[in-house]
N, C-alpha and C positions, 0 to 999 in steps of 0.2 A: 504494500499499499504506500502511495506517495503521500508526501507532506505538501500541503499547499502553501506556497510563500505568498506574501501580500502582492508582489509583482506579478506572479502567476495567476493570482485570482483577478486582478485589475485587467489584465490581458484577455483572460477568458470572458470576463463580463463585457468588457469592451467589444470583442468579436461577436459575442451573443447579441448585444444591442445593435451593433451593425448590420447583422444578418436580419434582424427584424425591421430596421428601418431603412433598408437599401431599396425596397420596392419602388421603382420610379412612378408607378401608377398612383394618381391621386384619387382617393376615393371621390365619387360623384355624388352631387346633391340629389337624393331621390325625388324630391319636389320638381326640381328643374328638368329633370328626366322626364318626369310624366307630363309636366307642362308642355314639353316639346313634342311627346308622343300624341297629346291630345290636340294640339295645333296641326299636326301633319295628319292626322285622321279627320278633323274637321275639314281641311281643305281638300282631303280626297272624297269626303262625302258630297261637298259641293260640286265637284268636278264629274263625279260619276253616276249620281243619283238625281235624275230628273225631278224637279219640283222640291228638292231639299233646300234650296235658297229661300224660295217663297214660303216654305213651312217655318224656316228659321226667323225670317222677318216678323212673322205673326206669333212667334212664341215668346212666353214671358222668361223661360229658361230653357237650357239644354243641358242634359247630363249625356257626355261623351266617354264612352269607355273604348279606348283605342285597341286593345287587344285582349278578348275573351278566348280562353283555351278551354276546349271541352274534349273529354275523351270517355270512351266508355265500352264495356263488354257486359251486356245485359244491364248492369248498374251503371250510372254516368255521373260525372261531376264536371264543373265548370268553374272557372275563377277569372276575374279581371278587376283592374282599378282604373279610376277615370276621375274627371273633374265636372263639378256643375257651374255652368256658365250662366251668367245674368248679365246681358249686354256682352260687352268684350272681357268682362272680369270673372277670373276663376274664384269663386267665393267658398266653396267646399269640396272636399275630396270624398269618393265613395269607393267602396268594393262591391263587386257582385259575385256572389256565391251561389251556385245551383247544384241540384241533385236530382236524379231521375231514376226510375226503375221500369224496365219493359224492354222492348226491342231496341237496343242501342249497340252499334257496332262501329269503331273507327275513332277517329281524332280530327278535329277541326280547329280553325282559329278564325275568329272574325271581329269585326269592330261593330259596336252599337251606339245609338244615339236615341235619347228619350227626349221629345220635344213637350214641354209642358205649355199648353195653349191658353190656360186660364191662370189667373192668380190664385185661385183657390186650389187648383191642381198642385201647383208649385209649392204653396204653403203646406198642404197636406203631406207632401213628400218630405219637405224639409224637418217638420215637427215630429213626424213618425218615428218611432223607436224601431228601426229596421222595417223597410218597406218592402212587400211582396209583391212580384209578378209572377202570373201564371206563364207556363211555357207549353207549346203544344208541338206536334210533329213537325219534323224538319229534315232536310237534306242539304249536304255541302259536296261539292265536287270542284276540282281544280278549274279555275277560270281560263280559259282558251279563246278569249275575245268574243264569247257568246252572248247571252242576255244580261241586261242591266236592270236592277231593281228601280222601282219608281214610287212616287207617292201620288195616289189619286185624289181627285176632288172628293170622292165619298168618303175618304178616311181623314179628311182636315177637319170635318166638325166635331170628332171626339176631343175630349180634354188632354188626353195624353197619346201621343204617337212614338211608336217604336220603329226604328229604321235599323235593319241590319245590313251590312255591307262588307266588302272586302273579304269574303269567305275563301278560305284556303283548306285544303285537307280532303279526307274522304270520309264521309260519316252518315250512316243511315240511322234514323232516330224516330221511335214511335213509342214514346213512353210517357208515363205519368210523371210529372216534373214540375218544379216551382223554384223560383229564384229569390234571393233576399238581397237588398240593398242595404248597405250599413255605413254610416259614415266613419271616415279613418282620418287620422292625423298625418299630414305630410308637411 
């Protein structure tokens, strides 16, 4: 067994500290990263979904979740984080957690926007302790320049509109499912 000298201890401790702090990568700010993703998703929404700009101009607020990841094999789960915009300001951050049971196979990733068209629907969402949204059957296939989603005038009269866009992956889903939106700190 060797005896530690003061000099040997200082050299070993210095080498350990240098190894721990020598990573050149600076940790990123999670809020700034989420803000960047929300802005990019909102821009993509306006460019790819006909009627989305008109819907946004009428909305009291918009919840944008730029990346919802869903996977399942009979049981499924999904998760994503986003921001609530009132005008141009991001006022709150939310997570979406969803679970389902039924015929679900595959994995997908998509973006989601909820348009709150009345002050009451926006207020109800903001004061709720976890807000729930029902989910029904869906499918996603890789985009190859095919169809694009749109917003029709028959949908615009509802107080809350959901638009799902930028779908990627391969998923077949016919399950009983539900999602919960919860406020998070970013």
